[in-house]
Every structure is written in C-alpha cells, then in structure tokens.
N, C-alpha and C positions, 0 to 999 in steps of 0.2 A: 832614804835619800829623795823622798818626794819634795817638791819645792816649786820654785818659781822659775824654772828653766823653760826654754822654748819647747823642748820635748814633752815635758809634763803638761804645759799649757795645751799642746796639741792633743794629748791623751784626754785631758779634762774636757776639751771641746768635743771630742768624739763621743765620750760618755754622755755628755749633755744632749747631743744630737740623737743618740740612740734612745735615751729616756724620753725625749720630747716626741720622737716618732712613735714609740710604744704607746704614749698617751694620746696620740692624735687619732681621729676617726679612721684614717686609712690604716694606721698601725693596728688599731683594734680589730678592724675587719680581717687583716692578714692573720693576726693571732687567732681569731676565732676559726677562720678557715683551716689553719694548720691544726688546731686542736681537734676539729671535727674529723679531718683526714687521719690524724693519729689514732683517734678512737676507733675508726673503721678498720685500720690496720691491726689494732690490738684484738679486735673481735674475730678477725679471720684466722 
C-alpha cells in the first residue's frame, strides 16, 4: 500500500534526511565515534 499519500511522503522524507545525514561529514564523525566505542565495549 505504498504510494503517494501524505503519510508515505513523510516517511520518504524522513528516510532521505536520515540517509543524507549519514553521508554528511557530521554523520560520518558520529558513526565512526560509535563504531570505536562499540569495539572497545566488545573487547572488555
């Protein structure tokens, strides 16, 4: 039931914002910080 309803357009917009942020320099920095912390937790 995907389509061109206001609800789906809002979902698509949120997905685009999330993907755009992940590809941005700030998003890349957060992702690398998270992965580094996750690795240190796994080693403990």
